[in-house]
Structures are given as structure tokens and as C-alpha cells.
N, C-alpha and C positions, 0 to 999 in steps of 0.2 A: 601725395598719398603715402602713407606709411606701409610699405610692402610687407614688413615683418608682422604688422597687425593683420593684414590681409591673409597672410599665410597661416597665422594662428587661427583665424576665424575659419579658414578653409579646413584646417585640421580637425576643428571642433565639428564642423558640418560632416566631415568624413566619419567621424566617430558616431555621430548621431545617426547617420545612414547605415552604420556598421560595415562600411566598405573595407574597414581594416580587419573584419572577421567574415570572410567569404563563405563560410559554411551555409549560412542561410540561403545565399544565392544558389549554391550547388543543390540544395534540398528542393529548390523550386525548379531548377534547370532539368534535373533528371526526369521527373514525370512529364515535363513539357517535351522533352526529347522522345520519350516513349510514345507519346501521342503523335508527334510529328512524323515519326518513322512508321507507325502502324497505320496512320490515316493515309499516308502517301505510298504504301507498299514498298518502303525502304528507300524511296527517292523523293525526299522533301524538296519543295521549291526553294532555291537559295534566297530569294527576297523574303519569303515567308519565314525561313530559318532565322535570318539575320534580324528581322522585326521582333520575333519572339524571344531571341536571345537578349537583345537590347531592352525589350520591354520587361522581361523578367528582372533584369538588373534594376531598372527604374522603379517597378512596383514593389520589388522587395525593399529597396531603399525608402520608398514612401511608406510602406507598411511599418518599418522600424520607427520612422519619425512620428507617425500618428500614435504608434503604440507607447512611445515614450512620453508623448504629450498627454495621453490619457492616464498614464501610470505615474506621472511626475511626483504626485504626493505620496505614492505608495513606495516607489523605488527607493526613497531615502531610508526606508526601514529594513531594506534587504542588503545584506553585506556585499553581494556580487554586483549590485546595480546602483549603489548609492553614489558612485562617482561618475555616472553617466552625465554628459554635458547639460542636459536640460534639468535634471534633478539637482545638479550641483550649482545651478545658476549661472553657468557659462554661456548658455544660450537661452534667450527669452522665449516664452510661449509664442509670441507674435512671430518671431523668426522662424520657429518650428512650423507653424501653420503656413506661412509663405513658402518655406522650402517644400512642404508637403504639396501645396498647390502647384508649384513649378514642375515637381517630378510627375504628378499626375497629368499635367497638360502636355508634357513632353512624351509621356507613354501614349496618350490619346492621339497625339499628332502622328505617331508611328502607325496606330490603328487606321486612322483616316487615310494615310498614305498608301496603306495596303489595298484600300479599295474593295473590301469584302463586307457587304452590308451586315450579314449575320454577325460577323465578328465584331463590328461596330456595335451593334445592339447587345451582344454578350459582354461587352466591356462595361456596360453600365452596372449589371449586377456584381461583376468582378470588383468594381470600385466601391459599391456598397459593402461587399464582404470585407474588403481591406479596411474600410473606415470603422465598420461595427465590431470587428473581431475584439479589439482591446476591451470594449465595454461588456462582452459576454462574461468576462472573468468576475464581474460583480454579482451575477445571478445564475449562470449556467453551470451545472456540475462538471460538464466535460467540454470546456472551452476548446481543448485540443482537437476535438472532433470538428468543430466550427472552423478551426484554423486549417485543418486538412482540406475542407472545401474551398476556403479562401486561397490557400497555397496551390491548390490543384486546378483552379478554374481556367488555367491556360490549356488544360486538356480538352474540354469541349470547344474552346476557341481554336485550338489547332485543327481539330476535325472540321469545324466550320470554314477555316481558311482554305482547306484542301478539297472538301467535298461539298461546300455549301449547305451542309446540314450536319446534325450530330446524331449518329446512329446509336443504337443501344450499347455498343462496345465502348463508345466514348463515356457514357455515364457509368458503365461498370468500372472502367479504369479510374474514373474520378472517385468512386467508392473505394477502390483499392488504395488510392492515395490518402483517402480520409483515414483508413485504418493504419497506413504507414505513418502519418503524421501523429495519430494517436499513440502509436508505439514510441516513436523517437521523442516526441514532446513530453510524454510521460516520464521517460528517462531524464529529460531536461528538468521536469518539474520536481522529480525526486531530489535534485540537488538543493532546491530552495524550499522544500516542504515545511520545515520548521518556521522559517520566516513568514511564508504564505499563511500559515495557520494563525500567527499572531496578528497579522494585519487584515485578515478576513477575506483574502482572495481565494477564489475557488479554482482548483486545478484537478486534473484526472488523477494525479498522485494522491491527493487528499481523498478524493472520492472512492478510489479503489482500496485505499487503506492498506491492510495487510495482504491483500490479494494483488497488490500492484505488479509484482514481477510476473505472476500467472496471466494478468490482463495484458501486459505488454507482449508476452509470448503468443497469446491467443490472437492479438491484433496482427502480429507479424504473420502468423499462420493464415489468417484471412487474406492478407496481401498476396501471399504466394499462391493460395488456392484460387483466388479470383483471377489473377494474371495467367496462371496455368490453364484455367478454363477458357480464357480468351484465346490463348495459344492453340488449344484443341479445337475451338470453333473456327478459327482462322486457318487451320491445317498447317500450323508452323512445324519446323523440324527440329531435330536434336539440339542445334546450338541454342535455340530459344530456351529449352528446358535445362540445358547446361548452365546458362546464366542464372536461372532460378535456383539450381542446386548450389552454385557458388554462393549466392546470396543467402540460402538457407545455412550453409556453413558459417558464413559471417555472423548471422543471427545466433547461431549456437554459441559463438565466442561471446556475444553480448550477454547471453545468460550467465556465463561464468563471471562476468564483470558486475552485473547488477544484482545478482541474488544476495549479496552481502549488504546492499543498500548503502555502500559508502559514497559519499558526495563525489568525490573526484572520479571514482570508477564509473559512476552513473553518467558523469559529464563526458568521460571518455567514450562510453558506448554511444551517447548522443552524437559526438562528432564523428564517430565511425560509421554513421548511416550514409555518409558520402559513398562508401564502398558498396553498400547494399544497393543504392540507387544505380551506381555506375556498373555493378555486375549485371543488373536486370537489363540495362540499356545495351550493355556489350553483347549479351545474348540475343537481343532483338536485332540489333544492327548486324551481327555476324551471320544470323540465320538468313536475312535478306541477301547479304553479300554472297553467301555460298549457295543458297537454294533458290534465291529469287522469289517469285510468287509461288 
């Protein structure tokens, strides 16, 4: 066996799964952690926590693979994506589908090991959302909203894992994540807008047009409002709202970056959303640490 060839292939699979770009994992991890802490009153079960963290990595990787498979004929026309392994012909479509299946099976095995029936059932729509998202860009004007539901489906699953049911707050948190995804992924779409127009892909940046910056900020406002409302309903303390205040300050910085609609500034704002999610989680975790229930 030529180990150099094996290593080269492994490097290509790593790039196909975007493990070399962890921002996508972080954008899935933060809302999952919000839900795990809120659903467990700040004391998540360690087996549940580990399953969800590993599952997030696996399903984000699977999502990247199926996205590149669906977009393989489009990506070659976009400057930022034309060198991706599948589009460049370095990985075959068959290899990509096998890798996707393996990742999904590994994630499902974690769900089964958890032994929570409702979580198992919820994993089925989660899989459907992951598979179908890439194709929504062909016909849906706001595929980023669909992505937010797909990215955030760990939220109702987290509530199901701890409570055996999904209360209203779980669905409200999922809605907040949808708006957050719509905000940050519109920033991301603003980077590729010119290329996407040429190839006929639908994105929120194209749909919002000259109102793109205003739409992004309104989506951010919806995120903060919904989560603040949840905090009020759950009788949370000042650290919870302090985390939201820090997130709001970060979002204000994003506005200064995206208002000029420059490609790299918009991409910088997208990457910076890690700190938005982290600030919100820090507020939630600190509130439970200091104030308990």
C-alpha cells in the first residue's frame, strides 16, 4: 500500500468535509450548547453532551460533502469554490456519496447509543434537512433560512434528550437560530453574489438586493429579541442578558464591516459570528453557574 497516496486521499477527504475550516462546526456547536444548557437547567448530562458534540462534527462534515456533491457543476464557475476537491475532479462523486453515507451512519449510531426514542425519531427529519438543503438553492429565494433550520435541528433534539419532549422554548430557540443563520449566511452570500447571479443560484443576498445590510441587521435583532424573551420567561438573571449585550456589541461591529459590501469585509463578518454565538452561550452558562435555577 502506498501510504503517501493514502495520506493525499485523506487530505482531500478532510477538505471535502471542511475539517480544515472549523467555523461551520462552531456555528452548529453554539446553538446546540444553548439548548443543552437551557434544557438541563445548566447541568447537561455528560454522555448527552459528548454525543451531541461528536454528532455535530459528523453531521456538519456530512452536510459539506452532500453540498459539494449537489453543487459540483456550479462550483467551478465561482472563484472561491472552483478548487474544491469534488469540483476539481480530485474526488469522484461516488466517493463523495460513500463518505456521506459513512458519516451519517456514524452519527446515527451515536443517536442509537444514546437510547432516547424521541431523539432517534427527530434524527430522521434532521437527516432529510441536511440532504435537501443544497437543492433548495435551485428554487427557494431564501435558502439560508432553510439552512438555519437544518443547522439548528440539534436544538429540539437536545431538549428531547434531556426532557423526553420538546417544549415551546425549544422551537422558539430554533426560530432564533434560523434568523441567526439567515444573518450570517447572507453575509457569506454577499461575498459570492456576482458569481451566483451569473450561474442562477438563489441566495438571500440576491433576494434582499439593496436592502441586504438592513435585512441582516433585522435578522440579528430578531435573534436577540427571541432569546431575550426566552430569558425573561425562564426568569434568568443579569449574566444571561450581559451575554446578549456583548453579542449585540459584536453585531454592531459587523454593521461597520458589511455596510460597504466589500467581499472580504463581508467574509470577515461571517467568520466573526463565532464570537456572537460564543457570547450568547457564555451568558447562559455564567447565569446558571452564578444564579442556578
